[in-house]
C-alpha positions as CSV (number, residue, x, y, z in Angstrom):
1,M,0.0,0.0,0.0
2,E,2.8,2.5,0.8
3,A,4.2,2.1,-2.7
4,L,0.9,3.3,-4.0
5,F,1.5,6.8,-2.4
6,F,4.5,7.2,-4.7
7,H,2.8,6.0,-7.9
8,P,3.6,8.5,-10.7
9,D,-0.1,8.9,-11.5
10,I,-1.1,9.8,-8.0
11,H,-0.9,13.5,-7.0
12,L,-0.9,14.4,-3.4
13,T,-2.5,17.8,-2.5
14,N,-1.6,19.2,0.9
15,L,-4.7,20.0,2.9
16,H,-2.8,22.1,5.4
17,K,-4.7,20.6,8.3
18,G,-3.4,19.1,11.5
19,L,-0.6,19.9,14.0
20,T,0.8,16.4,14.7
21,N,0.5,15.2,11.1
22,Q,0.4,16.4,7.5
23,N,-2.7,15.5,5.6
24,Y,-3.0,15.0,1.8
25,L,-5.8,14.5,-0.6
26,F,-5.4,12.1,-3.4
27,E,-7.5,10.2,-5.9
28,F,-7.3,6.5,-6.9
29,D,-9.6,4.6,-9.1
30,H,-12.0,7.5,-9.2
31,T,-12.3,7.7,-5.4
32,Q,-10.8,10.4,-3.2
33,Y,-8.9,9.6,-0.1
34,V,-7.0,11.4,2.7
35,L,-3.4,10.3,3.5
36,R,-2.2,11.2,7.0
37,V,1.6,11.4,7.4
38,P,3.2,12.0,10.8
39,K,5.7,14.8,11.3
40,H,9.2,13.9,12.2
41,D,8.9,14.4,16.0
42,S,5.5,12.7,16.4
43,T,7.0,9.7,18.3
44,N,7.5,12.1,21.3
45,I,3.8,12.8,21.3
46,V,1.7,9.7,20.5
47,H,1.9,5.9,20.6
48,R,0.9,4.4,17.3
49,H,0.3,0.9,18.7
50,H,-2.3,2.5,21.1
51,E,-4.1,4.0,18.1
52,A,-4.1,0.7,16.3
53,L,-5.8,-1.0,19.3
54,A,-8.3,1.8,19.5
55,L,-9.1,1.6,15.8
56,K,-9.9,-2.1,16.1
57,V,-12.6,-1.2,18.6
58,I,-13.8,1.9,16.7
59,S,-14.1,0.0,13.4
60,Q,-17.1,-1.8,14.9
61,T,-18.9,1.5,15.3
62,D,-20.0,4.4,13.0
63,L,-18.0,7.0,15.1
64,D,-15.0,7.4,12.7
65,I,-14.6,7.8,9.0
66,E,-13.8,4.5,7.4
67,T,-10.1,3.6,7.7
68,I,-8.7,2.0,4.5
69,Y,-5.2,1.5,5.6
70,Y,-3.2,2.0,8.8
71,D,0.4,1.1,9.6
72,E,1.3,1.5,13.2
73,Y,5.1,1.6,12.5
74,S,5.1,4.5,10.1
75,G,1.9,6.1,11.3
76,Y,0.6,6.3,7.7
77,K,-3.2,6.3,7.6
78,V,-5.6,6.4,4.7
79,T,-9.3,7.2,5.1
80,K,-12.1,7.9,2.7
81,Y,-12.5,11.6,1.9
82,I,-15.8,13.1,3.0
83,P,-16.6,16.2,1.0
84,N,-18.1,19.3,2.5
85,V,-17.4,18.5,6.1
86,K,-17.2,21.2,8.7
87,T,-15.4,21.1,12.0
88,F,-17.2,21.7,15.3
89,G,-16.3,25.4,15.1
90,E,-17.4,25.8,11.5
91,C,-20.7,23.9,12.0
92,D,-23.7,26.1,12.5
93,R,-26.2,23.4,13.6
94,E,-28.2,24.5,16.7
95,D,-27.8,21.1,18.3
96,K,-24.1,20.5,17.7
97,I,-23.4,20.6,21.5
98,E,-25.9,17.8,22.0
99,C,-24.6,15.9,18.9
100,V,-21.1,15.8,20.4
101,A,-22.5,14.7,23.8
102,Y,-24.4,11.8,22.2
103,M,-21.3,10.8,20.2
104,M,-19.1,10.8,23.3
105,K,-21.7,8.9,25.2
106,K,-21.7,6.3,22.4
107,L,-18.0,5.9,22.7
108,H,-18.0,5.6,26.5
109,N,-21.0,3.2,26.5
110,L,-18.9,0.7,24.7
111,H,-17.5,0.0,28.1
112,T,-14.4,-1.4,26.4
113,C,-10.7,-1.0,27.5
114,I,-7.8,-1.6,25.2
115,G,-5.3,-2.4,27.9
116,V,-3.2,0.8,27.6
117,P,-4.0,3.5,30.2
118,F,-3.8,7.2,29.3
119,D,-2.1,7.6,32.6
120,P,-2.3,11.4,33.2
121,M,0.8,12.0,35.3
122,K,3.0,9.7,33.3
123,R,2.0,11.5,30.1
124,L,2.6,14.9,31.8
125,H,6.1,13.8,32.9
126,Q,6.8,12.4,29.5
127,Y,6.2,15.8,27.9
128,R,8.2,17.5,30.6
129,S,11.2,15.3,29.9
130,H,11.5,16.8,26.5
131,L,11.5,20.4,27.9
132,T,14.7,22.3,28.7
133,Q,13.4,25.9,28.7
134,P,9.7,26.0,29.7
135,L,7.8,29.2,29.1
136,Y,5.9,28.6,32.4
137,D,6.7,26.7,35.5
138,L,3.7,24.5,36.0
139,T,5.3,22.1,38.6
140,I,4.0,24.4,41.3
141,Y,0.6,22.7,40.7
142,D,1.8,19.1,41.2
143,E,0.5,18.8,44.7
144,L,-3.0,19.9,43.5
145,L,-2.9,17.2,40.8
146,K,-2.4,14.5,43.4
147,E,-6.1,14.8,44.1
148,L,-6.7,12.9,40.8
149,D,-5.5,9.7,42.5
150,S,-8.5,9.8,44.7
151,F,-11.0,9.5,41.8
152,S,-12.5,6.0,41.5
153,N,-14.6,6.4,38.3
154,P,-14.5,3.2,36.1
155,H,-12.1,3.7,33.1
156,T,-13.1,3.0,29.5
157,L,-11.7,3.7,26.1
158,C,-11.5,7.5,25.7
159,H,-10.5,9.6,22.8
160,N,-8.7,12.2,25.0
161,D,-8.3,14.8,22.2
162,W,-11.6,16.5,21.4
163,V,-10.1,19.4,19.5
164,D,-12.1,21.3,16.9
165,G,-10.5,19.5,13.9
166,N,-11.3,16.0,15.3
167,I,-15.0,16.6,15.4
168,L,-16.5,16.7,11.9
169,F,-20.0,17.3,10.7
170,T,-21.8,16.7,7.4
171,D,-25.5,17.6,6.7
172,D,-26.7,14.4,8.2
173,R,-24.2,13.1,10.7
174,C,-21.0,13.7,12.7
175,Y,-17.7,11.9,13.1
176,L,-14.9,11.6,15.7
177,I,-11.5,11.2,14.0
178,D,-7.8,10.7,14.9
179,Y,-7.4,8.3,17.8
180,E,-3.7,9.1,18.4
181,Y,-4.1,9.9,22.0
182,A,-6.7,7.2,22.7
183,G,-6.4,5.1,25.8
184,D,-8.2,3.8,28.9
185,N,-9.1,6.8,31.0
186,D,-11.7,8.4,33.3
187,P,-14.5,9.4,30.9
188,L,-14.7,12.8,32.7
189,F,-11.4,13.7,31.0
190,D,-13.1,13.4,27.6
191,V,-15.9,15.7,28.8
192,V,-13.3,18.3,29.9
193,S,-11.3,17.8,26.8
194,F,-14.2,18.8,24.6
195,L,-15.3,21.8,26.7
196,S,-11.8,23.1,27.3
197,E,-10.3,22.5,23.8
198,N,-13.3,24.2,22.2
199,Q,-13.3,27.1,24.7
200,I,-16.8,26.4,25.8
201,Y,-16.9,28.5,29.0
202,D,-20.5,29.8,28.8
203,E,-22.3,28.0,31.6
204,T,-25.5,27.7,29.6
205,L,-23.7,25.8,26.9
206,R,-22.0,23.6,29.4
207,Q,-25.3,22.8,31.1
208,R,-26.7,21.8,27.8
209,F,-23.8,19.4,27.3
210,Y,-24.1,18.0,30.8
211,K,-27.8,17.4,30.3
212,A,-27.3,15.5,27.1
213,Y,-24.3,13.4,28.3
214,F,-25.0,12.7,32.0
215,S,-27.8,10.6,33.3
216,E,-27.1,12.2,36.6
217,F,-25.1,15.3,37.4
218,N,-24.1,16.1,40.9
219,E,-21.7,18.2,43.0
220,T,-19.1,15.4,43.1
221,I,-18.9,15.2,39.3
222,H,-18.7,19.0,39.1
223,K,-15.7,19.1,41.4
224,Q,-14.0,16.4,39.6
225,L,-14.5,18.1,36.3
226,L,-12.9,21.3,37.6
227,L,-9.8,19.4,38.7
228,W,-9.7,17.5,35.4
229,E,-9.8,20.9,33.6
230,V,-6.9,22.1,35.7
231,Y,-5.0,19.0,34.6
232,A,-5.9,19.4,30.9
233,D,-4.7,23.0,30.8
234,I,-1.4,22.0,32.4
235,L,-1.0,19.0,30.2
236,W,-1.6,20.8,26.9
237,C,0.3,23.8,27.9
238,T,3.3,21.5,28.6
239,W,2.7,19.8,25.3
240,A,2.7,23.1,23.4
241,M,5.9,24.2,25.1
242,M,7.5,20.9,24.1
243,M,6.3,21.3,20.5
244,Y,7.7,24.9,20.4
245,E,11.1,23.7,21.5
246,S,11.0,21.0,18.8
247,R,9.5,23.0,15.9
248,K,10.1,26.7,16.8
249,E,6.6,27.6,15.4
250,Q,4.7,30.5,16.8
251,V,1.4,28.5,16.9
252,Y,2.7,26.5,19.8
253,V,3.6,29.6,21.8
254,D,0.0,30.8,21.2
255,I,-1.4,27.5,22.4
256,A,0.8,27.6,25.5
257,N,-0.3,31.1,26.3
258,E,-4.0,30.2,25.7
259,K,-3.8,27.2,28.0
260,H,-1.9,29.1,30.7
261,T,-4.6,31.8,30.7
262,A,-7.3,29.2,30.8
263,L,-5.5,27.5,33.7
264,L,-5.4,30.7,35.8
265,H,-9.1,31.2,35.0
266,I,-10.2,27.7,36.2
267,L,-8.0,27.9,39.3
268,Q,-9.7,31.1,40.2
269,H,-13.1,29.4,39.7
270,R,-12.0,26.6,42.0
271,L,-11.1,29.0,44.7
272,L,-14.4,30.8,44.4
273,Q,-16.2,27.4,44.6
274,K,-14.3,26.6,47.8
275,G,-15.0,30.0,49.2
C-alpha cells in the first residue's frame, strides 16, 4: 500500500490541516482519499500501537470515518475523503453541542478497555522530559494534581483529544476522527477535553452538554470536572511548550499562552467554589 503513495499517476494535495501530522488529498480509481503522514517528532507525542488498538474497537462502530489503511510503525493512515465536512467550530447546527455529547456517550458506553492506560501523570512527565526551557513553571501545581489519584470512576476507552479539527459534521451526521491519544481513562477527562479545547466557557452551553451526556449530574462530578480541567490545561500547555522547542513555530507559543490563561481562570473558579 505504501508504494501506492509514490505512484507516478497519484498526485498528493496538501490539505494544510493538523498539528501532529500532514494530511494530503489524493484520488485513486475515481475515489478520493486522505493520507495522514506523521511529522518527524511525532514519536515524542503519540503511541501508534495504542491508536491501532483503538481503531480495532472503533471500526465496529460508526463513530469514525472508514479507515482504508493503517500502519502502526510508520503512522501512515488512509481514510475515505468526506466532501463538504465542517469542524465543530465551523458547523452552525443549533444542536451541535448535543450531537457531540451523544457521540461521546456512544464511545464511552462501549465499556471497552484496550489495555493501555492514558495515565495522566505519566504523560505529563513524558512531555516535561523533552522540555529544557519551559515558558511557564507548572510544577507548582503538582500537589494539587495528586487529588486525581482519589478518583475512582471506572475507566473505559477514551479519545482524549476532542479538539475542533477532530469533530466533523456533514449535513446528516457527525464523526470523531484521529485516535492518536486514545487510551483507557476516566470518561470525565473526555468531557473536559471537549469543553476546554473548544473554549466552551459559557455556563448555559456547558449545562446543555451535561444534560445530554450525563444521566445524573451532581456536585461530586462537578468538582472532579474542575480538577480534570486544571490538569488538561497543564498537560496541553506543557505539550505546546514541548512542541515549540522542537519546531520553533509560533502557533505552539500561542497554544501555551492560551492554555496558561485558561488554567489561571479555572484555578480562580475553583477558589471561588471553595469559598
